[in-house]
N, C-alpha and C positions, 0 to 999 in steps of 0.2 A: 577731118572733117569733127566736129566740137563733137561730144556725143555727150556733155552736160551745160545744161548756159552759165554764163560765165559773169559775170556781178563782178566791176573793180568798184571799191570801195573809198575812195579818194578823201581821208579824216584824220588831222591832227589828234586827236583821243587815243590813245592805248587799249582805254576799256571801251570804246565803240570796237576798237577792233576782234578785242575779244571776247565781245559781248555774240556780236554779227558775226564772227568766226564758227560759232557753235550753233549757234539758231539757224544760220542759214543752210548751214552744210547740213543740218537734217533737216534742213526744206528739200534739201536735191541737187541745191548750187556748188557750181565751181568758185571760190573767192579769191581775188589779187586786191594786194594793199599798199595802199599809198599812204603816207602823211604829209606830202604836199604836194601842192599844185604842178610843182616840174618834174615828179618822180609820176605820179598822174598821169599828168599828159603823156608822158613816157609810155607807159604803161598802156594808153589806151591807142597811143601809136602800132605798138608794137603786138599788142594779141587783141585786136577789135574784139571788147567785151560786147556781149547782149546787149547791157545796162550797166548805168555810171549811177552810187550813189552819192551824193557830193555833199558837202560842210560848207559852209558859206567867208567862215572864218578860218582860213591859211596860215601857216605861217609865214609864207611868201609871198601871195598872190591869194586877192580877194578871189573867192569862191564864183563870182560873181561874170569875173575875166575867163573864167576856166571853160565858162557857158558861152561865150560870147567866142572861144576859142575854137572850142570842139563847133555847135554852129558850122563855126565854118565850112567844115569839110563835111558833115553828119548829121544822120539824125537822130542817132543812137539816141534812145531811151534815156534822161536822165532827170533823176528822183533828189530834191536838196533835202539835205537832213541839216538841221540846224535850228541854231537854240535863239537865234534872229526869227520870231515869229512874230515883226511889228507887219499890219499888211503893206509896206511902203518897200518891202525888204519883198514879200513873196513877189508885189506886182512885180518887182523891177526882177526879180532870179522869171518870174515865167514869161514875164515881155523880150526876155533872153532867148528865150525858148528852150527850158526848164519846162518837163510835162508834168509834174508833182512838186507839191511844199509839204517834209514832216516837219512838226517842232518838236525839237528835243526838252524835257521828258516825252520818250513815248511808249508805245506798249509794242510789241515783235510782230503781234498779229494784225495791228493797223499796217506795217511796212510790209507784210510779204504778203497779205493783198493790195496794197497798190503797188509792190511788186508785178503782180500776176496780172491786175490790169493793162499797166504798160507797155508790158509783153504783148498781151492779148490785142489791144489797138494798136502795135506796131506791125504783128504779124498779118493785122488787116488792111493796116496803110502797105503793104508789099502787096498783098495781092489783089488789090484794091480794083475795079471794075466800074461800068457809073451805074450797078444795082447794089442798093445800103441795104441795111436793118438796122432798124433803134427799136429794140424792147418788139413789138408786136406790128412794126409797120414796116412797110419796103420803099423802098425808092429808090427812085427808077431816076438816076439823075440827069442821064439822055433824051428820056419824053417827059421830062420834066413831070412828074407825077410820083403821086404817094397813095400808098391803101395801108386796108387795114383788113383780113380776112375776105382780099377781092373787093372794097367797098373802098373808093376813092375819095379821099380828102381834098376838097379845094383850099389850097392858098396860095398868096399874092406873092406876083416873083418872090420880093423882098423876103416874102417869111421862106419862102421854099428856099431864098438861098443862105438865108440864116440855118435854117433845119440840117443840111447841106455843109456846112460848112460845120455848124455840133457833131454833126455824124462819122461824117470822117475823121474827125479828131475823136472818136469818141474814147470816154475815159481819161483825157487828158481835160487842166481848168485852161481854159480861156482869157484871157481879164475883159477887162469891158473894151479899151484900149486894142487889144487887138481885134476883136469882132467889128468893131466902130471904121477903125480904116480896112480892113480886108471889103468889110461893105460898100461902108458910103463912105469911106478915103479918109488925107492928112486935115483937111477943111474940119470931119464934126467926129476928133478922139477925146472930146472932150464931152456928148452927147449919152453920156451916160442915160439920163433919164428917157431919155427918145430911145434906146435902147429897150428897155427896160417895159416901155410900152406894149414891141413889136414881143417880145419876150412872152408876154401875157398876152398877148393873140394870137403866138402860134399854141402858146398852152392850151388855152378856149381848143384848138381844133383839136390836137394832139393826143392829151390827156385827157383818161379816164376821171380824174380828179383833178381841176387844175390848181385845187387853192390848195392839194396836196401832191404837187406831180414829183410822179418817177423816170420820165423820163430825159427829165431838163433841170437839173440841180443847181439853185445858188449857191455861189461861193462866194459869202456874206463878204462885202467888201472887197471882194477880188473881181468877181466876175461870175463865169454859167461853164460846167461840166453835164454831155452828155454823157448816161452810162452806158458803159459798152457789156455786149452782152456775153452769158458765160459760153 
C-alpha cells in the first residue's frame, strides 16, 4: 500500500523536472519522471500514480493524445502544465478528459493548490453517494432536493441537473461543450449563450451574491468550475 501520494510528471524540460522534484517532494509527494509520452504511458501502467502532471509539447506524441489514451482505461486526475495557453488548446485538453490546465510560466503555490483540489475531487467521486455538498449546500440527487441550513431551494429540473453535474465534478473545469452535450445533447454543443442563461438563473438561487459567485466560477472562454470544499 502506498504511503505517499504519487505524482507522475510527463514533461521533456529538465528544468521543470528539477524544479518540481524539490518543490513537490518538500510538500510530501513522491514523484515519478518521464520525458516522453511513451515512457510516461509505461510508467502510468506500471505504477498507477494518484495524479498526472502533463506537458502537451512532448517530443514523440502530442500530450492531448496521451490524455486520450489514459482516459480509455482510467479516471486518474490529469493536470496539463503547458506553454500552450491558447483557449483552443485548453478546451481541447479539457474536452479530452484533463481535469485542469496550468499555463507556463507558473507559480508552485498555484500548482500545489490545483493538485490538492484534483485529489479532493477524485476522493469525493470515489466515495460518491446520492448526497453531495457544495459550499453550504446539501444536494440529494435521489430525492431531487437542495437545501441550505435545512431550508429547501427550489430549482427547475434542468437547473438541478446542472448543479449536480457541476457538484459531482467539483474542482474540475467543465467546458461549455461538455456541459451542453451532457445535459442537452450533441445538437446543442454550440449553444453557449443558452448555457449562460441557465448558469445565471442557478446563481440567482444558490449564491449569496450572484454577481460575485463563490460556488460556481467562470473560466473565461472555456467553461465553469464548481468550487471543491475543504
